[in-house]
N, C-alpha and C positions, 0 to 999 in steps of 0.2 A: 427395518433399519437400513440406512444407506451405507454402503461400504466405502472404503477409501477410494480416492480418485488419484491416479498416477499422472505425473507431469514430467516433462523433460526440461533440463536446464537450457537456458537460452545463450546463444553465442553473442558476446558483446565485445566491442573494442575498448581497450583501456587507454589511458592518457598517453601512452608511449607508442601507440600504433599496433600493439599486439592484440591478440584475441584471448578472451577468457570465457569461461562458462559460469553463469550465475543463475540462482533460482528465482526466476521471474514467473509470477503467477498471473495467468489471464483472468480478468474479472470484469464485471459490469458494475459501475457505480451509478446510483440514482439519487437525485435530490429534487424534490418537487416534481415537476413534469419532465425533467431532463435526465438523460442517461448518457454515459460515456463508456465505451469499451476501451479498456486500457490494460496494462499489466503492472504489477507491483513487485518490488524486490523484497523477498522474505529476508528479514534482518533480525536475527535473534538477539543481537547486541543493541538494537534500538529500543529505547524505553517506550516510545509512542509511535503511532502511525503518523506519517508526514505526507501531506499533499502539496505538490507544487502549485503555485499561484494560477497558472494557466488552466489546470484541470478544474479548479474551483470555479473559474469564470465560465468554462464550458458547461459546467453543471448548473449555471445560473445563480451561483452565490454572489452576493454583493459585499465587497470588502468593507465599505463604509457603513454597512448595517450590522456588522458583527460586534459583539460586546463581551465575549468570553476570551480574555487574553490568556495566551499560553507561553510560558518561557521555555524555549528550546535550549539545548546544550550543544557542545562541540562546535563544529564549523558553522552551524546555523544559529548560534547563541546571539549574534548581533542583529538578527533579523526579527521583525515583529511577526507574530503568529496568533491566530484565533482558533478556538475550538469549533469544529463543524461535525455534526452527526450526519452520516451518509448511510444509505442502504447499499449493501454489496451483495451481488449474486456471483457465486463461484460454481462453475460446472453444473451439476444436477442437484446441488444442495439447496435447501431452503434459504431465502435471503436472510441476511443478518445485518444488524446495525453496527457500524464501526465508527469510532470517534477518531477524528483526524486533527492534527495540528496543521492548519492551513497557513502556509508561509508565503511570503512575497518572493521567495527564491524561485528562479526559473531553471537553474542548472542542477537540480536534484531529481532523482527518480521518485516515483510514488513509493513510499517505504511502508511496509507492513511490519509493525513491531509488537512488543510485549503488551502494551495497552492499546488496543484491545484485541488485535488480530489473534495473538497466541493464547488469549483467554477463550476465544470462540472456536479455535481449531487446533488440533494436534497435528504436528508435521514430522514426518520421518524423512531424513535426508540420506541419500545414497550417492555421495559425491563421486566415488570411483566409477559409478555407473551413469553419472550425470542425470539422475532422476530424483524425484521426491514424491511423497504421497501426502495428501491432505485428508484428515479425518475430522468430521464435525464433532464438537464436544458432546 
């Protein structure tokens, strides 16, 4: 059995020029013959995983070929999105299939949400220590 893998919060700039620490998880996404190394924001309040438009293009997905429409909420509610199944590799864990809402938005991070990242992994946050741990299900 594979144990938990620890990660450190990432330092990011906020909209006001200040610095914050956020739980960004490094991962490799694969779709067809293409792979992209990126990081995703762990967001326990997000209902679904969200992929920005550019990452989908880098993976070789074609917007005009998608046919599974997804309705997003919040500040992304007015943008079209399609469902996209992606293989994700995180640290030394076996690859998993993650379902993403691929949106036309460019100004959002890759978001790892309840459906289905948090169904595949348990996460323990240690905010005061600026660390978190990932456990496969």
